[in-house]
VEXDREN-2710 file (C-alpha; in Angstrom, 1 decimal):
% VEXDREN-2710
k/r/px/py/pz
1/UNK/136.1/94.4/90.3
2/UNK/140.0/94.6/90.3
3/UNK/140.5/97.7/88.6
4/UNK/137.6/99.6/90.1
5/UNK/139.5/99.4/93.2
6/UNK/142.8/99.3/92.3
7/UNK/142.9/102.6/90.9
8/UNK/142.2/104.1/94.3
9/UNK/145.8/103.2/95.1
10/UNK/147.6/106.3/93.4
11/UNK/145.7/108.5/96.4
12/UNK/147.8/107.0/99.2
13/UNK/151.1/109.1/97.9
14/UNK/149.0/112.4/97.2
15/UNK/148.8/115.4/99.6
16/UNK/146.4/117.4/98.8
17/UNK/144.4/117.5/102.0
18/UNK/147.2/117.3/104.3
19/UNK/147.4/120.5/106.7
20/UNK/151.0/120.1/107.7
21/UNK/152.7/122.3/105.4
22/UNK/156.1/122.1/107.0
23/UNK/156.4/118.5/106.6
24/UNK/154.7/118.2/103.5
25/UNK/157.5/116.3/101.4
26/UNK/158.4/114.4/104.0
27/UNK/154.8/113.0/104.4
28/UNK/155.1/112.3/100.4
29/UNK/158.2/110.8/100.9
30/UNK/157.5/108.5/104.1
31/UNK/154.2/107.1/101.4
32/UNK/156.5/106.6/98.8
33/UNK/158.8/104.4/100.6
34/UNK/155.7/102.0/101.2
35/UNK/154.3/102.2/97.6
36/UNK/155.9/99.1/96.2
37/UNK/154.4/97.0/99.2
38/UNK/150.9/98.6/99.2
39/UNK/151.1/98.0/95.2
40/UNK/152.5/94.3/95.7
41/UNK/150.0/93.6/98.5
42/UNK/146.9/94.7/96.7
43/UNK/147.9/92.6/93.3
44/UNK/148.3/89.8/95.4
45/UNK/145.3/89.8/97.0
46/UNK/143.0/90.8/93.8
47/UNK/144.7/88.5/91.7
48/UNK/146.0/86.0/94.3
49/UNK/144.5/82.6/96.0
50/UNK/141.6/84.2/97.5
51/UNK/138.6/83.7/95.3
52/UNK/136.2/86.9/95.5
53/UNK/133.3/84.8/94.1
54/UNK/131.1/85.2/97.4
55/UNK/131.7/89.1/97.6
56/UNK/127.9/89.7/96.4
57/UNK/125.9/92.8/96.2
58/UNK/123.0/90.6/98.0
59/UNK/123.0/90.3/101.4
60/UNK/123.6/87.0/102.8
61/UNK/120.9/83.7/102.3
62/UNK/120.2/83.5/105.7
63/UNK/122.4/84.3/109.3
64/UNK/121.6/84.5/112.8
65/UNK/122.0/88.5/113.8
66/UNK/124.0/88.3/117.3
67/UNK/122.5/90.2/120.4
68/UNK/125.2/92.4/120.7
69/UNK/125.1/93.5/117.1
70/UNK/124.8/96.8/117.7
71/UNK/126.5/100.0/119.5
72/UNK/126.8/103.5/119.7
73/UNK/129.9/106.1/119.8
74/UNK/129.5/108.4/123.1
75/UNK/131.7/110.9/124.7
76/UNK/132.0/112.5/127.9
77/UNK/130.7/115.8/129.3
78/UNK/131.4/118.2/132.4
79/UNK/127.8/119.3/132.4
80/UNK/125.6/118.3/135.4
81/UNK/122.9/115.9/135.1
82/UNK/125.1/114.5/131.6
83/UNK/125.9/111.0/133.4
84/UNK/122.5/110.5/134.6
85/UNK/120.9/111.6/131.1
86/UNK/123.4/109.4/129.3
87/UNK/123.1/106.2/131.1
88/UNK/119.0/106.5/130.8
89/UNK/119.4/107.3/127.1
90/UNK/121.5/104.4/126.5
91/UNK/119.0/102.2/128.3
92/UNK/116.4/103.2/126.8
93/UNK/117.7/102.4/123.3
94/UNK/118.4/98.8/124.7
95/UNK/122.2/98.8/123.9
96/UNK/125.1/97.7/126.1
97/UNK/128.0/98.5/123.1
98/UNK/129.8/101.7/123.7
99/UNK/132.3/103.3/121.9
100/UNK/134.1/106.0/123.7
101/UNK/137.3/108.1/122.2
102/UNK/140.3/109.2/124.0
103/UNK/143.3/111.1/123.1
104/UNK/146.6/110.6/124.6
105/UNK/146.3/114.0/126.3
106/UNK/142.9/113.9/127.7
107/UNK/142.6/111.8/130.7
108/UNK/140.9/113.9/132.6
109/UNK/138.9/113.5/136.2
110/UNK/136.2/113.8/133.9
111/UNK/136.5/111.2/131.3
112/UNK/138.0/108.5/134.4
113/UNK/134.5/109.1/136.1
114/UNK/133.0/108.2/133.2
115/UNK/134.4/105.2/131.9
116/UNK/134.1/104.2/135.7
117/UNK/129.9/104.8/135.8
118/UNK/129.9/102.8/132.2
119/UNK/131.7/99.9/133.7
120/UNK/129.4/100.0/136.7
121/UNK/126.0/100.0/134.6
122/UNK/127.3/97.0/132.8
123/UNK/128.1/98.3/129.1
124/UNK/130.7/96.8/126.9
125/UNK/133.4/99.6/125.9
126/UNK/135.2/99.8/123.4
127/UNK/137.9/101.9/124.2
128/UNK/139.3/104.4/121.1
129/UNK/143.0/105.5/122.2
130/UNK/143.5/108.4/119.7
131/UNK/147.2/109.7/119.0
132/UNK/147.6/113.5/118.4
133/UNK/147.9/113.8/114.8
134/UNK/151.8/115.7/115.2
135/UNK/152.5/112.9/116.9
136/UNK/150.7/110.3/114.6
137/UNK/153.4/112.3/111.9
138/UNK/156.1/111.4/113.8
139/UNK/155.5/107.9/115.3
140/UNK/158.8/107.0/114.3
141/UNK/160.6/109.6/116.4
142/UNK/162.2/107.9/119.5
143/UNK/160.4/110.7/121.8
144/UNK/157.4/110.4/120.6
145/UNK/157.3/106.6/120.5
146/UNK/158.5/106.8/124.3
147/UNK/155.5/109.1/124.6
148/UNK/152.9/107.2/123.2
149/UNK/154.2/104.1/124.9
150/UNK/153.6/106.1/128.6
151/UNK/150.3/107.2/127.6
152/UNK/149.3/103.4/126.6
153/UNK/150.5/102.2/130.0
154/UNK/149.0/104.4/131.8
155/UNK/145.4/104.4/130.2
156/UNK/145.8/100.4/129.8
157/UNK/146.7/100.1/133.5
158/UNK/143.2/102.3/134.6
159/UNK/140.9/100.7/132.6
160/UNK/142.4/97.7/130.9
161/UNK/140.3/95.2/133.6
162/UNK/137.1/97.3/132.8
163/UNK/136.7/97.4/128.8
164/UNK/136.0/94.6/126.1
165/UNK/138.6/95.9/123.4
166/UNK/140.6/98.8/122.6
167/UNK/140.9/100.4/119.2
168/UNK/144.2/101.8/117.5
169/UNK/144.3/104.0/114.7
170/UNK/141.8/106.9/113.5
171/UNK/140.6/107.5/110.2
172/UNK/144.4/106.8/109.3
173/UNK/143.7/107.3/105.5
174/UNK/142.8/110.6/106.1
175/UNK/146.1/112.5/106.5
176/UNK/144.6/116.1/107.1
177/UNK/142.3/114.8/110.2
178/UNK/145.2/112.7/111.9
179/UNK/148.5/113.2/110.1
180/UNK/148.7/109.1/109.6
181/UNK/150.8/107.9/106.6
182/UNK/151.0/104.3/106.6
183/UNK/154.6/103.5/107.9
184/UNK/153.6/106.0/110.6
185/UNK/150.9/103.9/111.6
186/UNK/152.9/100.8/111.2
187/UNK/155.6/102.1/114.0
188/UNK/151.9/103.1/116.4
189/UNK/150.7/100.0/115.7
190/UNK/153.5/97.6/116.8
191/UNK/154.1/99.7/120.1
192/UNK/149.9/99.4/120.8
193/UNK/149.9/95.7/120.1
194/UNK/152.8/94.9/122.2
195/UNK/151.3/97.1/125.1
196/UNK/147.7/95.5/124.6
197/UNK/148.5/91.9/124.5
198/UNK/151.3/92.0/127.6
199/UNK/148.1/92.6/129.5
200/UNK/145.6/90.0/127.7
201/UNK/143.5/93.2/126.3
202/UNK/141.9/92.4/123.0
203/UNK/143.0/95.0/120.1
204/UNK/141.0/96.4/117.0
205/UNK/142.6/97.8/114.1
206/UNK/143.3/100.1/111.7
207/UNK/140.0/102.3/111.4
208/UNK/140.1/103.4/107.7
209/UNK/137.3/105.4/107.3
210/UNK/134.6/105.6/104.4
211/UNK/136.0/102.7/101.6
212/UNK/139.2/102.6/100.3
213/UNK/139.9/99.1/100.5
214/UNK/143.9/99.1/98.8
215/UNK/144.4/100.5/102.8
216/UNK/142.6/97.7/104.7
217/UNK/144.6/95.3/102.2
218/UNK/148.2/96.8/102.8
219/UNK/147.9/97.3/106.3
220/UNK/146.7/94.2/107.4
221/UNK/149.1/92.4/105.1
222/UNK/151.8/94.1/106.9
223/UNK/150.3/93.3/110.5
224/UNK/150.5/90.1/109.1
225/UNK/154.3/89.9/108.5
226/UNK/154.5/91.5/111.8
227/UNK/152.8/88.3/113.1
228/UNK/150.9/91.3/115.0
229/UNK/147.1/90.8/113.8
230/UNK/144.3/92.5/115.1
231/UNK/141.3/90.6/117.3
232/UNK/138.9/92.8/115.1
233/UNK/139.4/94.4/112.0
234/UNK/137.8/97.7/112.1
235/UNK/136.2/100.5/109.5
236/UNK/134.2/103.0/109.7
237/UNK/132.0/102.1/106.5
238/UNK/129.9/105.3/105.8
239/UNK/127.4/104.8/102.7
240/UNK/126.7/109.1/102.2
241/UNK/128.7/109.2/99.4
242/UNK/126.3/106.8/97.3
243/UNK/123.5/109.2/98.6
244/UNK/121.2/106.2/100.0
245/UNK/122.1/103.0/101.4
246/UNK/121.3/101.0/98.7
247/UNK/122.3/102.5/95.6
248/UNK/125.4/101.3/93.7
249/UNK/128.2/104.0/94.2
250/UNK/128.8/106.1/91.6
251/UNK/131.9/107.3/92.9
252/UNK/133.6/104.0/91.5
253/UNK/134.2/104.4/87.6
254/UNK/131.0/107.1/87.4
255/UNK/127.6/106.9/87.3
256/UNK/127.0/105.0/83.7
257/UNK/129.3/102.1/85.3
258/UNK/128.0/101.6/88.7
259/UNK/125.8/98.6/87.8
260/UNK/128.5/97.1/86.4
261/UNK/130.4/96.5/89.6
262/UNK/127.9/96.8/91.6
263/UNK/129.7/98.1/94.5
264/UNK/126.9/99.4/97.1
265/UNK/126.8/98.9/101.0
266/UNK/126.4/95.2/101.0
267/UNK/129.3/93.9/98.9
268/UNK/131.3/96.9/100.3
269/UNK/130.9/95.1/103.6
270/UNK/131.3/91.6/102.2
271/UNK/134.4/92.7/100.7
272/UNK/136.3/94.1/103.7
273/UNK/134.9/91.0/105.7
274/UNK/136.8/88.8/102.8
275/UNK/140.1/91.2/103.4
276/UNK/140.2/90.6/106.7
277/UNK/139.4/86.8/106.8
278/UNK/142.6/86.3/103.8
279/UNK/144.6/87.7/106.7
280/UNK/142.9/85.2/109.1
281/UNK/140.9/88.0/111.0
282/UNK/137.4/86.6/111.6
283/UNK/135.9/89.8/112.5
284/UNK/135.3/93.0/110.5
285/UNK/133.7/95.7/112.7
286/UNK/131.7/99.3/112.0
287/UNK/133.2/101.3/114.6
288/UNK/131.8/104.5/113.6
289/UNK/128.8/105.4/110.8
290/UNK/126.5/108.3/110.7
291/UNK/124.5/110.3/108.1
292/UNK/125.5/113.8/108.1
293/UNK/121.7/116.3/107.6
294/UNK/124.0/118.7/105.6
295/UNK/124.8/116.3/103.0
296/UNK/120.8/115.2/102.5
297/UNK/120.4/118.7/102.5
298/UNK/122.2/118.7/99.3
299/UNK/119.3/117.3/97.4
300/UNK/116.6/116.5/99.8
301/UNK/114.2/118.1/101.9
302/UNK/112.9/117.5/105.4
303/UNK/116.2/116.1/106.2
304/UNK/115.6/115.0/109.8
305/UNK/113.0/112.7/108.4
306/UNK/114.9/110.9/105.6
307/UNK/118.3/111.1/108.3
308/UNK/115.8/108.5/110.3
309/UNK/114.8/106.8/107.3
310/UNK/118.4/106.3/106.2
311/UNK/119.0/104.8/109.8
312/UNK/116.7/102.8/109.7
313/UNK/117.8/101.2/106.1
314/UNK/121.7/100.9/106.8
315/UNK/121.3/99.6/110.3
316/UNK/118.8/96.5/108.5
317/UNK/121.5/96.2/105.6
318/UNK/124.1/96.0/108.1
319/UNK/123.1/93.3/109.8
320/UNK/122.3/91.0/107.1
321/UNK/125.1/92.1/105.2
322/UNK/127.0/88.9/106.2
323/UNK/130.1/91.3/106.4
324/UNK/130.0/93.0/109.9
325/UNK/130.2/91.0/113.0
326/UNK/129.1/94.5/114.8
327/UNK/128.6/98.2/114.2
328/UNK/128.2/101.5/116.1
329/UNK/126.4/104.4/115.2
330/UNK/128.0/107.5/116.4
331/UNK/127.7/110.0/117.4
332/UNK/124.9/110.1/119.6
333/UNK/124.6/113.3/120.5
334/UNK/125.9/115.9/118.2
335/UNK/125.4/119.0/115.9
336/UNK/125.0/117.7/112.3
337/UNK/125.0/113.9/112.7
338/UNK/123.7/112.9/115.8
339/UNK/121.3/111.6/116.8
340/UNK/120.2/113.3/119.9
341/UNK/120.6/117.3/118.9
342/UNK/122.8/119.0/121.1
343/UNK/121.1/122.5/120.5
344/UNK/124.3/124.3/119.7
345/UNK/125.9/125.4/116.3
346/UNK/129.4/124.1/117.0
347/UNK/131.2/121.3/114.8
348/UNK/134.8/120.7/116.1
349/UNK/137.9/121.4/113.7
350/UNK/138.5/117.1/113.8
351/UNK/135.7/115.6/112.6
352/UNK/133.6/113.6/115.3
353/UNK/134.8/110.7/113.0
354/UNK/138.2/111.2/114.1
355/UNK/137.7/111.8/117.4
356/UNK/134.8/112.3/119.4
357/UNK/136.1/114.3/122.2
358/UNK/132.8/116.0/124.3
359/UNK/129.2/115.8/124.0
360/UNK/128.4/119.7/123.6
361/UNK/126.0/121.7/124.9
362/UNK/123.5/121.1/128.4
363/UNK/121.4/118.3/128.7
364/UNK/117.9/120.6/129.3
365/UNK/118.5/121.6/125.5
366/UNK/118.9/118.0/123.6
367/UNK/116.2/116.7/121.6
368/UNK/116.0/113.2/120.3
369/UNK/115.6/113.4/116.2
370/UNK/113.7/111.3/114.5
371/UNK/117.0/109.1/113.8
372/UNK/116.8/108.1/117.4
373/UNK/113.5/106.5/117.2
374/UNK/114.2/104.7/114.0
375/UNK/117.5/103.3/114.9
376/UNK/115.7/102.2/118.8
377/UNK/113.1/100.8/117.2
378/UNK/115.5/98.5/114.5
379/UNK/117.5/97.4/117.6
380/UNK/114.2/96.2/119.2
381/UNK/113.3/94.2/116.1
382/UNK/117.2/93.2/114.6
383/UNK/118.9/92.2/117.8
384/UNK/119.0/88.1/118.4
385/UNK/116.5/87.4/115.4
386/UNK/117.8/85.1/112.5
387/UNK/117.4/86.5/109.1
388/UNK/115.4/83.9/106.5
389/UNK/116.4/85.7/103.2
390/UNK/114.8/88.5/100.8
391/UNK/111.7/88.1/99.1
392/UNK/112.2/91.0/96.8
393/UNK/113.4/90.7/93.2
394/UNK/112.5/94.4/92.2
395/UNK/115.4/96.4/92.4
396/UNK/113.9/99.5/94.1
397/UNK/112.0/97.2/96.4
398/UNK/113.7/95.7/99.4
399/UNK/111.7/93.0/101.1
400/UNK/113.7/91.0/104.2
401/UNK/112.6/88.1/106.1
402/UNK/113.3/87.5/110.0
403/UNK/111.9/85.2/112.8
404/UNK/112.8/86.0/116.4
405/UNK/111.1/83.8/119.6
406/UNK/109.1/81.8/117.1
407/UNK/107.5/85.1/115.6
408/UNK/108.0/85.9/111.9
409/UNK/108.1/89.6/110.8
410/UNK/109.5/91.2/107.5
411/UNK/110.8/95.0/107.2
412/UNK/110.0/96.4/103.8
413/UNK/110.9/99.9/101.7
414/UNK/111.4/101.1/98.5
415/UNK/114.6/103.3/97.2
416/UNK/114.2/107.0/97.5
417/UNK/111.5/108.1/95.3
418/UNK/109.4/104.8/94.6
419/UNK/106.0/103.2/96.3
420/UNK/104.7/99.8/95.9
421/UNK/101.0/98.7/96.6
422/UNK/101.2/96.5/99.5
423/UNK/98.5/94.4/97.9
424/UNK/101.5/94.1/95.1
425/UNK/103.6/92.7/97.5
426/UNK/101.2/90.1/100.0
427/UNK/97.9/88.6/99.5
428/UNK/95.2/89.3/101.0
429/UNK/95.6/86.8/103.6
430/UNK/99.1/88.1/105.0
431/UNK/97.8/91.6/105.1
432/UNK/95.1/90.6/107.3
433/UNK/96.9/88.5/109.7
434/UNK/99.6/91.0/110.1
435/UNK/100.5/94.2/112.3
436/UNK/102.2/96.7/110.9
437/UNK/104.6/99.6/112.3
438/UNK/106.3/102.2/111.5
439/UNK/110.1/103.3/111.0
440/UNK/109.8/104.5/114.8
441/UNK/108.1/101.5/116.2
442/UNK/104.7/103.4/116.6
443/UNK/102.0/100.6/115.9
444/UNK/99.6/101.6/112.6
445/UNK/95.9/101.3/113.4
446/UNK/95.2/100.1/109.9
447/UNK/97.6/98.3/107.1
448/UNK/99.4/101.3/105.0
449/UNK/98.3/101.4/101.1
450/UNK/101.6/101.4/99.8
451/UNK/105.8/100.8/100.9
452/UNK/107.5/104.2/100.7
453/UNK/111.1/104.8/101.4
454/UNK/110.3/105.2/105.0
455/UNK/110.6/101.3/106.2
456/UNK/107.4/99.5/107.6
457/UNK/108.1/96.4/110.3
458/UNK/105.2/93.9/110.1
459/UNK/105.1/90.7/112.4
460/UNK/102.8/88.0/112.3
461/UNK/102.1/85.1/114.6
462/UNK/102.4/82.1/112.0
463/UNK/104.8/81.9/109.0
464/UNK/102.8/84.9/106.0
465/UNK/103.0/84.6/102.4
466/UNK/104.8/87.1/100.3
467/UNK/103.4/87.6/96.7
468/UNK/105.0/86.0/93.6
469/UNK/106.3/88.8/92.4
470/UNK/106.4/92.2/94.7
471/UNK/107.4/95.0/92.7
472/UNK/107.2/98.7/92.9
473/UNK/105.3/101.1/90.5
474/UNK/107.1/101.5/87.2
475/UNK/107.9/104.9/85.9
476/UNK/106.3/106.6/88.7
477/UNK/108.5/108.7/91.0
478/UNK/107.4/110.3/94.5
479/UNK/108.2/113.3/96.3
480/UNK/109.5/112.0/99.7
481/UNK/108.4/112.8/102.8
482/UNK/105.8/111.1/105.7
483/UNK/103.3/113.8/105.4
484/UNK/101.5/112.7/102.3
485/UNK/99.8/109.4/101.9
486/UNK/99.0/108.1/98.7
487/UNK/96.5/105.4/97.0
488/UNK/96.3/103.6/93.8
489/UNK/93.4/104.4/91.1
490/UNK/91.9/102.3/88.3
491/UNK/89.5/102.9/86.2
492/UNK/88.5/102.3/82.2
493/UNK/92.5/101.5/81.7
494/UNK/93.7/104.4/83.6
495/UNK/95.8/103.6/86.4
496/UNK/97.8/106.2/88.7
497/UNK/98.1/107.2/92.1
498/UNK/96.9/109.8/94.0
499/UNK/97.4/111.9/97.5
500/UNK/95.0/110.8/99.9
501/UNK/96.3/112.7/103.5
502/UNK/98.0/115.7/103.6
503/UNK/99.9/116.7/106.9
504/UNK/97.0/114.5/108.7
505/UNK/94.0/115.8/106.4
506/UNK/92.1/113.8/104.2
507/UNK/91.6/114.9/100.7
508/UNK/88.6/113.6/98.7
509/UNK/89.3/110.9/96.0
510/UNK/85.9/111.7/94.2
511/UNK/87.6/114.6/92.4
512/UNK/90.4/112.6/90.9
513/UNK/88.5/110.1/88.9
514/UNK/90.0/109.6/85.4
515/UNK/86.5/110.6/83.9
516/UNK/86.4/114.2/85.4
517/UNK/89.6/115.2/85.0
518/UNK/88.7/117.0/81.5
519/UNK/85.5/118.9/83.6
520/UNK/87.6/120.2/86.1
521/UNK/90.4/121.7/83.8
522/UNK/89.6/125.1/84.1
523/UNK/92.6/127.0/82.5
524/UNK/94.6/125.0/79.6
525/UNK/98.7/126.6/79.7
526/UNK/99.9/124.1/76.8
527/UNK/98.8/122.1/74.4
528/UNK/101.8/121.4/71.8
529/UNK/104.3/118.4/72.4
530/UNK/102.4/118.1/76.1
531/UNK/99.3/118.9/77.1
532/UNK/99.2/121.1/80.5
533/UNK/96.3/122.6/82.4
534/UNK/95.2/123.8/85.8
535/UNK/92.4/121.9/88.4
536/UNK/90.8/124.1/90.9
537/UNK/90.5/121.6/93.9
538/UNK/89.2/122.4/97.8
539/UNK/92.3/122.6/99.0
540/UNK/94.7/123.8/96.5
541/UNK/95.2/124.2/93.0
542/UNK/96.7/121.4/90.9
543/UNK/98.8/121.6/87.5
544/UNK/98.2/118.3/85.5
545/UNK/100.6/117.5/82.6
546/UNK/99.8/115.1/80.0
547/UNK/102.9/113.7/78.7
548/UNK/102.7/112.8/74.8
549/UNK/105.6/110.7/73.6
550/UNK/108.6/111.4/71.7
551/UNK/108.3/110.4/68.0
552/UNK/110.6/107.4/66.8
553/UNK/113.5/110.1/66.0
554/UNK/113.3/112.0/68.8
555/UNK/113.5/109.1/70.9
556/UNK/116.6/107.7/69.0
557/UNK/118.7/111.1/69.4
558/UNK/117.7/111.2/73.1
559/UNK/118.1/107.7/73.6
560/UNK/122.0/108.3/75.8
561/UNK/121.0/111.5/77.4
562/UNK/119.3/112.5/80.8
563/UNK/115.7/113.1/81.0
564/UNK/114.8/116.9/81.2
565/UNK/114.9/117.0/84.9
566/UNK/118.1/115.8/85.1
567/UNK/119.4/118.0/82.4
END
C-alpha cells in the first residue's frame, strides 16, 4: 500500500495541466520548494508510528449513522421563484445540511438573500469561501493577502453567526482549476484560520479532490506544525474513476494489481480518516461528490438509471465505511451531474466541484432525475439507523444489515452485470415476512426473483435471517437496466436465467424450456467450435450460442489473456 500511494507524490511538482502560462516556471519552483517536506511527511506517515492495520477495504463491523450524515451542495439563482422551489425541494429530500460556495467577489444581494433564507428556514450551512485562481496562485503577495483578509472579514461578519462552519480550500490538488500550490494554499489557510478563530467559527480544510492522499498528508502535517489544524478534514471523495462504487481502483498500479492493494471506496475513506486522526483531526467530511452522466455514457447506456444506481450504492457505502462523519452530494441542480436537470447545455469553465457559482436555467424547466429519488430514499432509510454488518461473502454481492426504531432492514445489490436469486440469499420464511422497496422507495407488490445492480431495500418487523452463503449467479453476466426482469429456470440438469418481463410486457416462459430449444431452431448459423442458431419467438428473434469449451492446449495458451469480448 505504501508504494501504491507514494508514487503519486511526483505529480505534485508537475505542471501539465496548469493554465497560467506566464507563471509556469514560478509554479514549478513553488512546488519544488515544498517537495522535501512532502516526501518526509509521507514517509513519516506510511512508515511511522501509526499502524495501518485498521484501514480495511471492508465496511465497519457496526456503527451508528448520524441523523445529519447527509448533505447537498446548492447554489443561488436570480430567477423568480427559485428560492421557494429550492426550500421545498430540500425539505422533500429530508435534508438539513447544505453547502454553499461563495467567491470573494460574489457577495451580491442575491447571495445574501439566499443565505438569509436558508438560515431562517433552519438549515445547517457550510459556507465554502473560494479564492479567485490568480489570487490563489499569488497568495504570498502582500496585496493579495490583504485583499483576501478583507474578503474574509466582510463575509464572516455578514454570515458568521448564521453558518455551521466555513470551508477553506478548493480542489487544492487541481492547479488548472484553482491555481493553488502547496505553499500558496498554506498562506491562504494561515490568514483564514486566524479570522475564523477570532470569531469562534469552526473551519474545515483543505478540500483535496478525488483520492490523492500525499496531499492530505503533507497539508495536515504542515497545519499541525503551524498549530492551526482544521476542525474538519475535507476531501471530495469521488469514485467515478473506478467505474462503480465497489470496484478496486485500477488507476492505482493497474488492473491486474488492483485486487492486491484492494483500494475501493471504503478503503479510501478509511485511509483519509486515518490520516486525519493521526494529525488529531477527529472528523473527515466528503464535501462534494457527484457522478457525471458523460462518464457513465463511456461504457453504459441508459445513463440516468445507472447514475441513480450509483448514487444509492455510493451513499450507502459512505454511511457504513466508518471513515466519513458526513457527506455532501452535489450539485443539486446541474446539466451533467445534478440530481435535478437544469434544462440547459451549459457547463461552467471552472467545474462545479471547484466553484458551484449558480443554478442555471429556469424553475419551470427543471426536471427531477432518477438519482434525486434514489438519494431521497437512501436518506430516509439510512439517517439515524444502526449498521449491523454485512451478511455477504460473495465479492459481487452487497448485503448490508441495519436497525432503525426497533425495525430491521437490509440493503442489497450486486455489482454491474451480475444477478443473485433472492431464494439463494434468504430462506422462504424471511422472504414471506418482508416488505420490499425499490431503489427509489417504491413499494413492490411482490418479492423480486432476482437481486440486481439497482439496490433493493427490504424491511421486517422482526429480525430476519439471511442465507448461510448468499451468492450471485456464477459465470452469468447480464445487460443492465430495470426494463428487464429475470427468473431462473432449471430442468433435467439444465440451469439458466430467462427474461420474463421486458418494458412492462410479460414474456411467456414455456417457449424457453430446455427440451424445446432444439425444436425451435429455425436456422443454423454456425456449427464449428461454437454452435449458433436462431429462435423465432412471438416478440422477437433470438440468437442462441452454445459455447464449446476450449481444448486443453488452447486453455493454456489463453490463460493470461482476456476473453474475446474484452479483447
